[in-house]
N, C-alpha and C positions, 0 to 999 in steps of 0.2 A: 408579398413576402420578402423580407430582407435579412441578410446575415451580417452581423456586426463582429468585428475582431476586437476583443477586449484584452488589454495588456496591463490594466491597473484597476483599482476599485474606487476611483474618485466619483463616479456617477452612482450615488447611493440608491437612487430610484431604480436604475437598471439592475444593480446588484440585488436589490430586494426582489425583483421579478425573477431573476436567475435563481436565487435561493428558494423562493416559493415553488418554482417549477420542479427543481430537483427533489425537494422534500415531498412533494405530492406525487411524484412519478413512482410507479411500482418498482422500477429498477434503479431508482436513484440511490447513490452512495455518497459518502463523505468526499470521495475523490473527485466528484464532479462539482462540488460546492464551491462558492466563492471563499468560504472560510479556509478550505484547504489550499486554494489558489494563493491566498495571501502569505502563507508561510514561506513561499519561494520568491517573493518579491524582493528586489534590491540586492540580489546576490549575483556576483560575476559568473558563478557556475551555472546559473539557471535563468530561464526566461519563460515564465508561465504565460500561457496564451489560451484564450477561450473563444469559441465561436458561438454566438447566440443568434438563433433564428427567431425572428419576430414576425407576427402577422400584421395586417393593416392597422389593427387597433393598438399595436405596440406591445402585445402580450407575447411572452416567450413561449415558443412551441418546439424548441430544439436547443440542446446544449452539447458541445463537444469541447471538453477542457483537458489540456495536457501540459506537460512540463518539458520544455526544451532543455536538454542537459549538454553542457560543454565539457568535454573531457580534458581539454587543454586550453590555455589562454593564448594571447598574442596572435601571430599569423596563422596558427593552426586551429583557432577557436571554431570557425565555421566548417572546417574540414573534418572535424571529429564530433559533430553535434548529432544528437538523436532526439526524437520526441517520444516520450512515454505517456500513453493515455491509460490511466487506471479506470476501470469500470465501464469503458465503452461509451458510445454516443447514446444520447437520449432524445427521442422525438415523441411528439404527442401521439398517443394511441399506437405507438410503434409503426407509424405509417411508412410504408416502403418508399413512397415518392419523396417524402420529406427527408428520409434517411439518405436516399441517393443524392439529393441536392446538397445535403450537408457534406457528404463525402466528396462531391465534385469540388466544392469550395475549399474544403480542408486540404485536399491533395494539391490543388493549385497554389494555395497559400504556403503550405508547410515545406514544399520542395525547395523553396527559396531560403529556408532557414535550417533544414536538417538533412542529413544524408540518408536517414531512414526513420520510419515511425513504427512503433509497436503498441498494439492494443492488448492490455492484460485484463482479461475478462474476470469480473467479480461474481457474475451470475450467468445464467443460461442465456446466451445471445444467439440461439439457434434461429430466431426469427430474422436476424440480420445477416445470416451466413451468405445467402445468395448475393446480397448487395455488397458485402465485403469482397467476395470473389470477383464480381463484375467490376468492382472499382480497382482491381489490380492487386489485391492482397493475397498472401498465402497463409494457410492455416497450419498451426502446429499444436499438438496435444500438450496440455499442461494440467497437472493435478492440483487439487486443493482438498481441504477437509473442513466440513461444517459440523459443528456440534449443536444440537437442538437443546436450548436451555429452558424450554417450556415444561420439561419434566421436573419432578421433585428431586431434591439433592440426593436422595437414596438411589433413585434410578440412575442418575448420572454417575454416582460412585460405583455402582455395580457394573457399569459399562467400562470402567477404567480397568485396564489389564492388571492382574495381580502383582506384577513386577512394579508398576507405577504406584499402586496402592501401598506396597511395602516402602517404596522410596519416599512417598509423601509422609507416611508415619515415621520413617527413620529421620527425616528432616526435623520433625517435631521433637523426637527424642534427642536429637543433636542440639536442640535449643535454638534452632533458627527462627527468626521472626520475619513477618511480612507486613508491608505497608506501602502507602503512596509516598513518592518523593515530594517534599513540600517546599523546597527552596532551590535556588540556582546553584548553590555550592554542591549540593548532592547530585543535582542533574549533571554538572560537569564531571563529577566523580564517576557517575554511571556511564557517561559518554566515553570517558577515557577507557573504561573497562571494555565497552563495545569496540572502540577503536583498536585496542590491542588485539581483540579477537579477529576483526575484519582484516587487519594487517597480516596476521598470521595465516589466514586462509586465502589471502590475496584477492579480496573483494572490496569494491569501493563502498564508502559510507558517506552519507550526507554530512556537510560541515555542521559543527555544533550550533551555529546560528539558526539553522532550520528548526532544530528541536527547541531552541530557546524561544523562537517565534511561536511554536506550537504550545509551549509551556505558558507563555504570557498571553497568547491570543485564543487558543482552543480550549485549554484546560479550564479557565474560568466559566466557559459555556458548557462544560460537561462533555466536550467533544474529544478530549484527549486526557489520558492519565499515564503517569510514569511511576512504575512500581519497582520495588527493590526487595531483595531478601538479605537479611543481615545475620552474621555470626558474631556474637559478642560485640555488637555495635558496629561491626565492619561491613560495609556494603560488598557483597560477594556475587550478586547476580541481579539482573535487571530485565524488565520487559516494558516496552513502550506500546501503549494501545490507543486506538482511535475508536470513538463511539458515535453512532449516528442512526437515527430511525430504528432503534431497537437492536442494532447489531454492534458487536464489539470485535475489533480487528486487531490481531497480533501484528504489530508494525515492525518492531525490531526487538530482539531478545538475545541474551547471552549471559554466561556465567564464568567465573574465575576457575580455571582447571585445578588450581591448588585445593579447591574446596569441593570438587566434584563428588568426593566420597560422602558428602553431607546432603547431596541431591537438592541443591537450591533451585535448579531449573524445574524440577518436578513440582516442588512446593509452589513456585510462582504460577505455573500453568494451572494447577488445580485451584489455587486461591483466587486467581483472576476470573476463572469461570464462575466460581461461587459468588464473587462480587458482582459479576455481570448479571447473574440470575437474580440476586437480591435487589438489584437496582433496575429491574424492568427490562433487561436485555433478553431477547428471544433467540439469538443465534451468536455463537462464537465462531469467528472466521479465522482459521489458522494462517492465512496469508500466503499460501503456496506450499506445494508438496512435491515439486520436481516433475520430471517427465516419466510417463509410464514405461515400464520395461527397463528402467535404469536404476541401479542401486542408489539409495539416497538415505543416509543415516538420519537426517533431520525428519524425513517422512516416517521412518520407523519409530522415532520418538513420539511424534504427534499422533500417529495412529493408535498408540497404546492408551490414549485418553478417550477412546471411543469416537463416535461421530460417523459421518457419511463421507466416503471418498467420492469427490465429484471431478469431472473433467470438462471444464468450460473452455479450455484452450486459450490460445493467443493468435492474433493476426498481425502480420508484418508486411510492410511495403518498403522497397528500396527506391529512393528517389534519385540517387546518384551512384550507380553501380561501381564505377571506377574508384571513387573516393571511399566507398564502402569497403571494397576489397583491400585498399591500402590501409584504412583505419583498422580493419579487423586484424591485419597482419601486425600493425604497430601495437595494438592492445595485447596480443599474444606475446610479443617480444618483451614489452614492459612488465607484464605479469611474471614472465619467466625470470627477469632480472631482479625482481623484488626479493 
């Protein structure tokens, strides 16, 4: 058994085995795929990295893929870096021995490149909990909402809260239209809308080039779609989604507050679910719903579209405690100053 560190996709044969393993794994998601990995290549803000575990025959039996994110450049680049792993590690048959070996290698490797690592679970990783804890991780609860798209549209509609049903109908009466973004000019327009929102709420947003890569690389494969709601031809709300193995993920979304009385966000949410259902998707993943016990307006919005509230949680490990405390203080200061 060997573990390879992958930092690019030049080895097509290796990437093919990687892709096949993720697609065939019951817990495989787009976030562990080589396609997702590629949209972060060649950016100064990111360093995608994947660990591939191979058996003696060269077959992939484990994948751990994450994105190292740099908050600042220059001399502070490595002092403010973190590694985010979406979807968790994958190993053949969820074998605890393979999992422990993958963690040992990952922890040894990543501590040289990031001050902390965070695993954001997309599905139930209970089988790996003991290995996470034995490997030095801490667990924190984190919610999400899954909507089962296997039911007919009438059942889905009946599960939507009456307030949201009213808002979707009202959006139609207001003359709002819905559809996919088909060119880079509109994608830039939608991105500027998101950027304004994220700046206002003081949260970071990926640079436009990441979404441009997804538009050019993932969308033609049916792995990403960029949606918009329009009022009299003007783009007033957007939702970016990812699709993989029958699941559609809400990636980023937001709308112009000036048009909130027309409810474009409600229209987008419902129409994207219907699109997913009509295109063979079996699950709509809302992409996060905050921490239990803490008020969260976004969760309140999402819950009104029905679905099941799940708590798969997150795991985190701090590699460099002193730098972590310094960086955390710096982030709070910068956010306060914005």
